[in-house]
C-alpha positions in Angstrom: 65.0 91.9 33.8 62.0 94.1 33.4 58.7 92.6 32.5 58.2 95.4 29.9 61.4 94.7 27.9 59.1 93.6 25.0 58.0 97.1 24.6 61.3 97.9 22.9 59.9 96.0 19.9 57.2 98.6 19.4 57.7 101.3 16.8 56.4 104.9 16.6 53.7 103.5 14.3 52.5 101.2 17.0 52.2 104.1 19.4 50.4 106.1 16.7 48.0 103.2 16.2 47.1 103.2 19.9 46.6 107.0 19.9 44.4 106.7 16.8 42.2 104.1 18.5 42.0 106.3 21.6 40.9 109.2 19.5 38.3 107.2 17.8 36.9 105.4 20.8 37.5 107.9 23.6 39.0 105.0 25.7 42.6 104.4 26.7 44.4 101.9 24.5 47.6 100.2 25.6 49.5 97.5 23.7 49.8 94.2 25.6 52.2 91.3 24.9 50.3 88.7 23.0 53.2 86.2 22.3 56.8 86.1 21.2 56.2 87.9 17.9 53.0 89.8 18.5 51.1 92.2 20.7 47.4 93.0 20.9 45.2 96.0 21.6 41.7 96.1 23.0 39.2 98.3 21.2 36.4 99.3 23.5 33.2 100.1 21.6 30.9 100.3 24.6 29.9 103.9 23.6 28.7 102.5 20.2 27.3 99.1 21.0 24.6 99.2 18.3 26.6 100.8 15.5 28.2 98.1 13.4 29.2 100.7 10.7 31.2 102.7 13.3 32.9 99.6 14.6 33.7 98.4 11.0 35.2 101.8 10.2 37.5 101.7 13.3 38.6 98.1 12.5 39.3 99.1 8.9 41.4 102.0 10.1 43.3 99.7 12.4 43.8 97.0 9.7 44.9 99.7 7.2 47.4 101.2 9.7 48.9 97.8 10.6 49.1 96.6 7.0 50.5 93.1 6.7 51.4 93.0 10.3 47.7 92.6 11.1 47.0 89.0 12.3 43.4 88.6 13.6 40.6 90.1 15.7 38.2 88.6 18.1 35.0 90.3 19.1 33.4 89.9 22.5 29.9 91.4 22.1 29.1 90.9 25.8 31.9 93.3 26.9 31.7 95.4 23.7 35.4 94.9 23.1 37.5 93.7 20.1 41.0 92.2 20.6 43.2 92.9 17.6 46.5 91.0 17.3 49.4 92.6 15.4 52.9 91.3 14.6 55.9 93.2 15.8 57.7 95.0 12.9 60.7 92.8 12.0 62.3 95.5 9.8 62.3 98.5 12.2 64.4 100.6 9.8 61.6 101.2 7.3 58.2 102.5 8.1 55.1 102.2 5.8 55.5 105.6 4.2 59.1 104.9 3.4 58.2 101.5 1.9 55.5 103.1 -0.3 58.0 105.8 -1.6 60.7 103.2 -2.3 58.3 101.0 -4.2 57.2 104.0 -6.4 60.8 104.9 -7.0 61.9 101.4 -7.9 
């Protein structure tokens, strides 16, 4: 069995999250297996080490994109990286925009 079988749990929104972080940081961002029910991404802010407003904006964007799947984040100021843990989407049939539309209709 392939070591990357867990990647089947990722959704298009997880891929979009990684691409968003790449566009904001200028550094490659790949999801990594963080446990049975979660993955993590590493946000490299080495190009903005002394700009806490920039980092907070990136982290806010990540938290907003992940919604209630966001678990936690850990900052390592020595390497200028933040590790963000995100739960796998249990209901892969609905995506955030669909959920918002359904709540407005209901």
